[in-house]
N, C-alpha and C positions, 0 to 999 in steps of 0.2 A: 551509768547511771543517768535515764533520762530525767530531768527536772521538767516539772509541771510550770507550766508558762500561762497567761492568763491568755491566750488564745486556744489553749489546748484543754483549758478547765471549761471553756464554752464551748468549745467541740463536745465534750465528753458528755457536757449537761445537756445540748442541746439530741444527743445522742440518746441519751437515759430518758428524755422527754417524747421523742418519737417511738421511742421503744414502748413506754406507757401508753401513748397515743394508740400503736398500733394492737396493744393487747386489751384495752379498755373495751371494743365489742366482743374480744373473747370472753374477757370476763363477764359483762353483763348477760351474752349468752347463756356461761355456765349458770349462773344466778337464775336464768327463767326457765333453764332447764331443771333445775333442782327443783324450783316452786310448782312446775307444772308433774314432775314426778311424785311429789309431795300429794298435790291433789288427787292424782292420780291413784297412788294410794290408799287413801281415804274412800274413794270411792269403791275400786276394789274392797277393802275393808268392810266398808256397806252392802257391798251388793254379791261379795263372791260366793256368800249364802245361796243367793238365785244360782244353783248348777242344779247339774241333771243326777236326780236320783229319786230312788222311787220312794213313797212315803206311805204307809200306810197307817200311822197315827192319827187319832180323833181330831177333827179338827177344836179350835176352843169355842166354847160355847159363851164365852163371856170377853165382850172387848170393849173398843171406842167407839165404832160404829159400824156397820154391816152393809157388806158388798154385795149389790144381785145385780147379775146381765141376764134378766129375762130371756133374749135368745137363743142361750144355749142350758139352760134351766141353774145356773148357777148362784147360788146364794152362803155368803160366810163371813164371819166375824172377821174384824180389821182389827188387828192387833198395834200396838204403837213400835215403832222400830223393825228392824231388816236384818236383824244378826243372825245366827245360825237358828239358835234357841226356839226365838220367836218365828221364824220361818217355816221349823217344824211344827208348830201347831198351827199355823192360821198364814191367811196375809200379813201383810206387816207396813204398815207407813212408812216410806222413809224420811227420816226425824227432820231432816235439812231441807224439806219441802214444806209448800204450800200446807194451808188447811181444808177442809172440805169444804167447796163452794170460794175459796179465793187463792188467786195463784197459781201456781202449778203443781196441784197434789198428786203427788207420786205415790202408789203404791209397788210392791214388789213379792212374787209369789215363785214358788218351788213348781217345777214342770214335773208332773207327776204321772206315772201311768196308770194311776190307780183313778177310772171313772169318778169324776164328779169332784177328784179333791184337790186342791190349790189350784195350777194355771195352767194344767194341762191341755185343757180346748180351750184355753186363748186364743189358738191359732184359726179359729172357726169365728171368732169374733169379726165381723163385718162393716165396714163405711156404713153407717145410718145409722146401726145398732146402738140399745140405749144401755147406761150403765148406771146404777143408783146408788149411793153413799146415803145411807139413812143414820144420820145423830140421834141423841135425844131432844135434839131442838128443832133439825129441821131436815127436811128428803132433799136432798142435790141433786139432781137429772144431769147426766153428760150424755153427749151424742159422739160416737167415733166418728172422726173425721182420717184419720192416717192410721196407716202400718207399715212400720220398718224394719230393718236387722241393722244393729251399731254394732260394733267392738266394747267389751265389756270396757272399757277406759273412755268411752264417749260420753264425760260428764254435761255435755250440753242439754242433754235428754229432761234435764232436774231442774232448766235456767227457770229463774224465777221471774223475769221479765217478761212479762204476756199480756196480749194484748186485752183479752179477757179471760177469766179465770175457765182454769182447762184440768185433765185428769191426765195421767201416763201410766198408763201400766206394764210392769216388767216381769220378764220373765226368760229363761236361757233359749238358746235353738242354736243348733239340734239339741236334745234333751239329753242324747247321749254324749257329746263333747263338748255342750255351753260353751263355744266357741263366740258364741255372738251373743247378743240381747236382741231377744222379740220387744217389741214396743210398739202400743197400743196409744193411739192422743185424741182425746175428742172436747168438747168443747161444754161447758157449760150452757143449758138449755132453760134450766127451770128449777127456783131454790122454794119449797112449801115449808112456812113455819109450821112446827109442832106442837110450840108452847102454847 
């Protein structure tokens, strides 16, 4: 039987400290990945409802605001929330995003094949087109400046740290697979008070 001498104890302690130091980045990386996966799950739960499906249900008649896109002759009530039940009725405000005229105001909608419903014609919206959000108190006019595709996990499109108030419109692309999200973004150009 070997005796534990002072040099052996010190050697074992140094070995354990070395192993701990080597494992620290891996443990940190594990917790960072876990946090990222949690954020991705929250994003997917919030926008998993923006999927490829046909909906022929009537749009909502009352809501928190009205979304108008003149270039595609589109007008629809905006409801609060982006869950499946809400988006089956109308366009939904992504709750963790800003309010109309503030920060990054994000709206999600189904990509329907039915003419005039939800965001089926969103791909037709071009840079320079106006998007208008009307609430009880104000009319906010945005001008579209960007159009791009992201993966469903790309939560940066909801970033609230923006230099100027903006709008983000989100739907699936292509409609039959929903492998990506089509994003249209624009900046606030005018707010008119209605009260």
